[in-house]
C-alpha positions in Angstrom: 7.7 -11.4 -4.4 10.7 -10.8 -2.2 14.0 -11.1 -3.9 17.5 -11.7 -2.6 18.3 -8.0 -3.1 15.6 -7.0 -0.5 17.7 -8.4 2.3 15.6 -6.8 5.0 13.1 -9.7 4.6 14.1 -12.5 7.0 11.4 -15.1 6.0 10.6 -14.7 2.3 8.1 -17.5 2.2 6.0 -15.9 4.9 6.4 -12.5 3.3 5.2 -13.8 -0.1 2.2 -15.7 1.4 1.1 -12.5 3.3 1.5 -10.4 0.1 -0.7 -13.0 -1.8 -3.3 -12.5 0.9 -3.4 -8.8 0.3 -1.3 -7.5 3.2 0.8 -4.4 2.6 4.5 -4.7 1.9 5.3 -3.1 5.2 3.0 -5.2 7.3 4.1 -8.4 5.5 7.8 -7.6 6.2 7.1 -6.8 9.8 5.2 -10.1 10.4 7.8 -12.2 8.4 10.7 -10.7 10.2 9.1 -11.1 13.6 8.3 -14.7 12.9 11.9 -15.3 11.9 13.0 -13.9 15.3 13.0 -16.6 18.0 12.4 -14.1 20.8 9.0 -13.0 19.3 5.9 -15.0 18.6 3.6 -12.8 16.5 0.2 -14.0 15.2 -0.7 -13.7 11.5 -4.3 -12.8 12.4 -4.9 -9.2 13.1 -6.9 -7.5 15.8 -10.6 -7.5 16.5 -11.5 -4.3 14.6 -14.2 -4.6 12.0 -13.1 -4.6 8.3 -12.8 -1.2 6.8 -15.7 -1.9 4.4 -18.1 -1.8 7.4 -16.8 1.6 8.6 -18.5 4.8 7.5 -16.7 7.3 5.3 -16.5 9.6 8.3 -14.8 6.9 10.4 -12.4 6.1 7.6 -11.6 9.8 7.2 -10.9 10.2 10.9 -8.5 7.3 10.8 -6.8 8.7 7.7 -6.5 12.0 9.6 -4.8 10.2 12.6 -2.3 8.7 10.1 -1.9 12.0 8.3 -2.8 10.6 4.9 -2.4 13.4 2.3 -5.4 14.1 0.1 -7.9 12.4 2.4 -10.5 15.2 2.2 -11.1 14.5 -1.5 -11.1 10.7 -1.3 -14.1 8.5 -1.6 -14.8 5.7 0.8 -13.1 3.1 -1.4 -10.1 5.4 -1.9 -9.8 5.9 1.8 -9.8 2.1 2.3 -7.1 1.7 -0.2 -5.0 4.5 1.3 -5.4 3.0 4.8 -4.3 -0.4 3.6 -1.5 1.1 1.6 
């Protein structure tokens, strides 16, 4: 849960709701802060990409490589999914 000491969160209720849904801290903060900004109108729903569970390990590895995730070569499919969502 967001606390008053984490003043970078502009809309704590939205942040907490997104964290409860399993969003990462960073993504939750970005969405919550964008929704609190009147000049932006972000959607809570993500893009059209298939969920990571339907990707092959090779596809997950390639995405982890793009994001420069350390230790990716030794990760299992489930570990890659966790690291990508991190």
